[in-house]
C-alpha positions as CSV (number, residue, x, y, z in Angstrom):
1,M,0.0,0.0,0.0
2,K,1.4,3.3,-1.0
3,T,1.8,5.9,1.8
4,S,1.4,9.6,1.4
5,T,4.4,12.0,1.8
6,I,4.3,13.8,5.2
7,C,5.3,17.4,5.3
8,R,6.6,19.0,8.4
9,R,7.1,22.6,9.4
10,P,9.4,24.6,6.9
11,A,12.8,25.8,8.1
12,R,12.0,29.3,6.8
13,Q,11.1,31.6,9.6
14,P,8.3,34.2,9.1
15,T,8.4,37.9,9.9
16,T,5.8,39.2,12.3
17,F,5.2,42.9,11.7
18,H,2.6,44.4,14.1
19,G,0.5,41.2,14.0
20,I,0.9,40.6,10.3
21,V,2.7,37.3,9.6
22,T,4.6,36.8,6.4
23,A,7.7,35.6,4.7
24,A,6.9,37.1,1.3
25,P,9.3,39.7,-0.2
26,Q,6.2,41.5,-1.6
27,M,4.9,42.0,1.9
28,L,8.3,43.1,3.2
29,D,8.3,45.8,0.5
30,F,4.8,46.8,1.6
31,F,5.9,47.1,5.2
32,S,8.7,49.4,4.1
33,V,6.3,51.7,2.3
34,L,3.9,51.5,5.2
35,Q,6.5,52.8,7.6
36,K,7.3,55.8,5.4
37,V,3.7,56.7,5.0
38,A,2.9,56.2,8.7
39,R,5.0,59.1,9.9
40,T,3.1,61.6,7.8
41,Q,-0.4,63.1,8.1
42,A,-1.4,62.1,4.5
43,T,-4.8,60.5,3.8
44,V,-4.3,57.0,2.6
45,L,-6.3,54.7,0.4
46,I,-5.5,51.0,0.9
47,R,-6.4,48.9,-2.2
48,G,-6.7,45.1,-1.9
49,D,-9.1,42.2,-2.4
50,S,-11.3,41.1,0.4
51,G,-9.4,39.1,3.0
52,T,-6.0,40.6,2.3
53,G,-5.8,42.4,5.7
54,K,-6.7,46.0,4.8
55,E,-7.8,46.9,8.4
56,L,-4.7,45.3,9.8
57,A,-2.6,47.6,7.6
58,A,-4.7,50.6,8.7
59,R,-4.0,49.8,12.3
60,V,-0.3,49.6,11.7
61,L,-0.4,53.0,10.0
62,H,-2.0,54.3,13.2
63,E,0.3,52.5,15.6
64,L,3.4,53.8,13.8
65,S,2.1,57.4,13.4
66,P,2.4,60.4,15.7
67,R,-1.2,59.8,16.5
68,K,-0.6,56.4,18.1
69,G,-1.6,57.8,21.6
70,G,-5.0,58.8,20.2
71,P,-8.0,56.7,19.4
72,F,-8.4,54.4,16.3
73,K,-11.9,54.0,15.1
74,A,-13.0,51.7,12.2
75,I,-16.2,51.3,10.3
76,N,-17.3,49.2,7.3
77,C,-19.3,51.6,5.0
78,A,-21.1,48.7,3.3
79,T,-22.8,47.2,6.3
80,L,-25.1,50.0,7.4
81,T,-28.1,51.8,5.9
82,P,-27.3,55.4,4.7
83,E,-29.1,56.9,7.8
84,L,-27.3,54.7,10.3
85,L,-23.9,55.2,8.5
86,A,-24.4,59.0,8.7
87,S,-25.3,58.7,12.4
88,E,-22.3,56.4,13.1
89,L,-19.9,58.8,11.4
90,F,-21.2,62.2,12.5
91,G,-23.4,61.5,15.4
92,H,-26.8,63.0,16.0
93,V,-28.8,65.2,18.3
94,R,-31.9,64.2,20.1
95,G,-34.9,64.1,17.8
96,A,-32.8,64.0,14.6
97,F,-34.8,60.9,13.5
98,T,-37.2,58.3,14.9
99,G,-35.4,56.6,17.8
100,A,-32.9,59.3,18.4
101,I,-33.9,59.8,22.1
102,K,-30.6,61.5,23.1
103,D,-27.5,63.2,21.7
104,R,-24.9,60.7,20.4
105,H,-21.3,61.3,19.4
106,G,-20.2,59.8,16.1
107,L,-16.9,58.2,15.2
108,F,-15.4,61.4,13.9
109,A,-15.9,63.0,17.3
110,L,-14.7,59.9,19.1
111,A,-11.6,59.7,16.8
112,D,-10.5,63.3,17.5
113,R,-6.7,63.6,17.6
114,G,-6.5,60.0,16.3
115,T,-7.3,58.0,13.2
116,I,-10.5,56.9,11.5
117,F,-10.6,54.0,9.1
118,L,-13.4,53.8,6.5
119,D,-13.5,50.3,5.0
120,E,-15.3,49.7,1.7
121,I,-15.4,53.5,1.1
122,A,-16.6,52.9,-2.5
123,E,-20.0,51.7,-1.0
124,M,-20.5,55.1,0.8
125,P,-23.7,56.9,-0.5
126,L,-23.1,60.1,-2.4
127,D,-24.8,62.4,0.2
128,I,-22.5,61.1,2.9
129,Q,-19.5,61.5,0.5
130,A,-20.3,65.2,0.5
131,R,-20.2,65.3,4.3
132,L,-16.9,63.5,4.3
133,L,-15.4,65.9,1.8
134,R,-16.2,68.8,4.1
135,V,-14.4,67.0,7.0
136,L,-11.4,66.5,4.9
137,Q,-11.4,70.1,3.5
138,E,-12.5,72.1,6.6
139,R,-11.9,69.8,9.5
140,T,-15.5,70.3,10.7
141,F,-18.9,68.7,10.5
142,I,-22.5,69.1,11.7
143,P,-24.1,66.2,13.6
144,L,-27.4,64.9,12.1
145,G,-30.2,67.2,13.1
146,G,-27.8,69.7,14.6
147,T,-26.9,73.3,13.7
148,E,-23.5,73.8,15.4
149,H,-20.3,73.0,13.7
150,V,-17.9,70.5,15.5
151,D,-14.2,70.9,14.8
152,V,-12.2,67.7,14.6
153,D,-8.5,66.8,14.2
154,V,-8.5,63.3,12.6
155,R,-6.5,61.4,10.0
156,V,-8.6,59.6,7.5
157,L,-7.6,56.2,6.2
158,S,-9.8,54.3,3.8
159,A,-9.9,51.0,1.9
160,T,-11.6,49.4,-1.0
161,N,-11.4,46.5,-3.4
162,K,-12.7,48.6,-6.2
163,A,-11.1,51.0,-8.6
164,L,-12.3,54.5,-7.5
165,R,-11.6,56.0,-11.0
166,Y,-14.1,53.5,-12.4
167,E,-16.6,54.3,-9.7
168,V,-16.2,58.0,-10.6
169,Q,-16.8,57.2,-14.3
170,E,-20.0,55.4,-13.3
171,R,-21.0,58.4,-11.2
172,R,-21.1,56.3,-8.0
173,F,-18.2,58.2,-6.4
174,R,-17.3,61.9,-6.2
175,E,-14.2,62.8,-8.2
176,D,-13.2,65.6,-5.8
177,L,-13.5,63.1,-2.9
178,M,-11.4,60.5,-4.7
179,Y,-8.5,62.9,-4.9
180,R,-8.8,63.7,-1.2
181,V,-8.9,60.1,0.0
182,R,-6.2,58.7,-2.3
183,V,-3.4,61.2,-1.7
184,V,-1.2,58.1,-1.0
185,P,-2.6,54.8,-2.5
186,L,-1.2,51.6,-1.1
187,F,-1.7,48.2,-2.7
188,L,-2.0,45.0,-0.7
189,P,-1.0,41.9,-2.8
190,R,-3.3,39.0,-3.0
191,L,-2.3,35.9,-1.0
192,A,-1.6,34.0,-4.3
193,E,1.0,36.7,-5.2
194,R,2.8,36.4,-1.9
195,D,5.7,34.0,-2.4
196,G,5.8,31.3,0.3
197,D,3.0,32.8,2.4
198,V,0.4,30.0,1.9
199,E,2.7,27.5,3.6
200,I,3.9,29.9,6.3
201,L,0.4,31.1,7.1
202,T,-0.9,27.5,7.1
203,W,1.5,26.6,9.9
204,H,0.7,29.9,11.7
205,F,-3.0,29.0,11.7
206,V,-2.2,25.4,12.7
207,D,-0.3,26.7,15.7
208,G,-3.3,28.9,16.6
209,F,-5.8,26.1,16.5
210,N,-3.4,23.7,18.3
211,A,-3.4,26.2,21.2
212,Q,-7.2,25.7,21.5
213,G,-6.5,22.2,22.8
214,Y,-9.1,20.0,21.0
215,R,-6.6,18.7,18.4
216,N,-2.9,18.9,17.9
217,V,-1.6,18.8,14.3
218,E,2.1,18.1,14.0
219,Q,2.4,17.4,10.2
220,I,0.5,17.8,6.9
221,E,-0.1,15.1,4.4
222,G,1.8,15.8,1.1
223,P,-1.3,15.9,-1.1
224,A,-3.1,18.2,1.3
225,L,-0.2,20.7,1.2
226,E,0.0,20.4,-2.6
227,V,-3.7,21.4,-2.8
228,L,-3.2,24.3,-0.4
229,L,-0.3,25.6,-2.5
230,D,-2.1,25.2,-5.8
231,Y,-5.4,26.7,-4.8
232,P,-5.9,30.4,-6.0
233,W,-7.4,31.6,-2.7
234,P,-9.9,34.2,-4.0
235,G,-10.8,34.9,-0.4
236,N,-7.1,35.4,0.5
237,V,-5.9,35.1,4.1
238,R,-9.4,34.9,5.6
239,E,-10.3,32.0,3.3
240,L,-7.1,30.2,4.2
241,R,-7.7,30.5,7.9
242,N,-11.3,29.3,7.4
243,A,-10.0,26.3,5.5
244,I,-7.5,25.3,8.2
245,E,-10.3,25.7,10.8
246,H,-12.5,23.4,8.7
247,A,-9.7,20.8,8.6
248,F,-9.3,20.9,12.4
249,V,-13.0,20.4,13.0
250,I,-13.5,17.6,10.4
251,G,-10.2,15.7,10.8
252,E,-8.6,13.8,13.7
253,G,-5.2,13.0,14.9
254,P,-1.8,14.6,14.4
255,T,-1.8,14.7,10.6
256,L,-3.8,17.2,8.6
257,R,-5.0,15.2,5.6
258,L,-6.4,16.0,2.2
259,S,-9.8,14.6,3.3
260,D,-9.9,17.2,6.1
261,L,-9.9,20.1,3.7
262,P,-13.1,21.8,2.4
263,P,-14.7,20.2,-0.7
264,E,-14.0,23.2,-3.0
265,L,-10.2,22.8,-2.3
266,R,-10.4,19.1,-3.3
267,G,-12.2,20.0,-6.5
268,E,-15.4,18.4,-5.4
269,Q,-18.9,19.8,-6.0
270,P,-21.9,18.9,-3.8
271,E,-24.7,17.0,-5.6
272,I,-28.5,17.4,-5.5
273,S,-30.6,14.4,-6.5
274,G,-27.6,12.9,-8.4
275,Q,-27.0,16.2,-10.4
276,R,-24.2,18.6,-9.9
277,T,-25.3,21.7,-8.1
278,S,-25.4,24.8,-10.2
279,E,-23.3,27.8,-9.4
280,S,-26.3,29.8,-8.3
281,E,-27.5,27.0,-5.9
282,L,-24.0,26.8,-4.4
283,E,-24.0,30.6,-3.9
284,R,-27.5,30.4,-2.3
285,R,-26.3,27.7,0.1
286,Q,-23.2,29.8,1.0
287,I,-25.4,32.8,1.8
288,L,-27.8,30.7,3.9
289,D,-24.9,29.1,5.7
290,A,-23.4,32.5,6.5
291,L,-26.7,33.8,7.7
292,R,-27.1,30.8,10.0
293,K,-23.6,31.3,11.4
294,C,-24.3,35.0,12.0
295,R,-27.8,34.3,13.4
296,G,-29.3,36.4,10.7
297,R,-27.2,39.5,11.1
298,K,-26.8,40.6,7.5
299,G,-23.9,43.0,8.0
300,V,-21.8,40.3,9.6
301,A,-22.9,37.8,7.0
302,A,-21.8,40.1,4.2
303,E,-18.4,40.5,5.8
304,L,-18.1,36.7,6.2
305,L,-19.0,36.3,2.5
306,G,-16.6,39.0,1.4
307,I,-19.3,41.1,-0.3
308,S,-20.9,44.4,0.4
309,R,-24.2,44.7,2.4
310,T,-25.8,46.1,-0.8
311,T,-24.8,43.1,-2.8
312,L,-26.1,40.8,-0.1
313,W,-29.5,42.5,-0.1
314,R,-29.6,42.1,-3.9
315,K,-28.8,38.4,-3.7
316,L,-31.3,37.8,-1.0
317,R,-34.0,39.2,-3.3
318,E,-32.6,37.3,-6.3
319,Y,-32.6,33.9,-4.4
320,D,-35.9,34.7,-2.6
321,I,-34.3,34.3,0.8
322,A,-36.5,35.7,3.6
């Protein structure tokens, strides 16, 4: 009987930079640029696919900046309705809208003398973009329902997985705001472009799950590692972590095997009544699974799926999911 090759931990040691683990020269170059940008007050736009670690990079920019003693506030612009997003960012006064029973500070006020991170900024509604432009130009804003200006000293970092120039062409994003938020654009490489990081991060996540105590993996079956290295990882680092967690839950013993990995990594497709499931049915199942995991919280489910809240709402209507 032929036995599978067993792969142990690589000799190559990773670099840990403010919580970001890597061995890829592409990421080391990114860190070098990050350090240069951090010491300035420039607004920064971080470009990268979902799951590449854009918020981690934003936190590093804050931690290395002169503002590190101040607050760091983050918000995903795609997970809230326009009214809630405006309230979260700028605050509101009592009676500004139904349910506003008292004054409330927004993130810009709470981030004064610190940093605010606007994730998925391309999903921000146009009327809120106008408010944001005023903050960047004049360092002041008016809370919802208020009349008094509030001065604020805050550095704005933002992120998107979309090309803002294209969004401007499609009239979904203000051109004047684009130039304000992307004074310094930074580009996070996809996991598939990071030389050696799939193996390095696989073992990093293995160590993390080993520490939870319900299973201890000491080695990886050769075919399993080969699949991990060959997979394109459209969900990037987040998807890799989820795949390793899946393997820990499904498998047993000290060896992580090919059979432990999720079906999509093994090239398998689930079947319905003997027929291969269509792409739309697979997507519908993924959405339902995410909603179950998040107990129906659509904003959290959208983040788990790597899509915007707006896209999730559209797909819920498309697949008739109540």
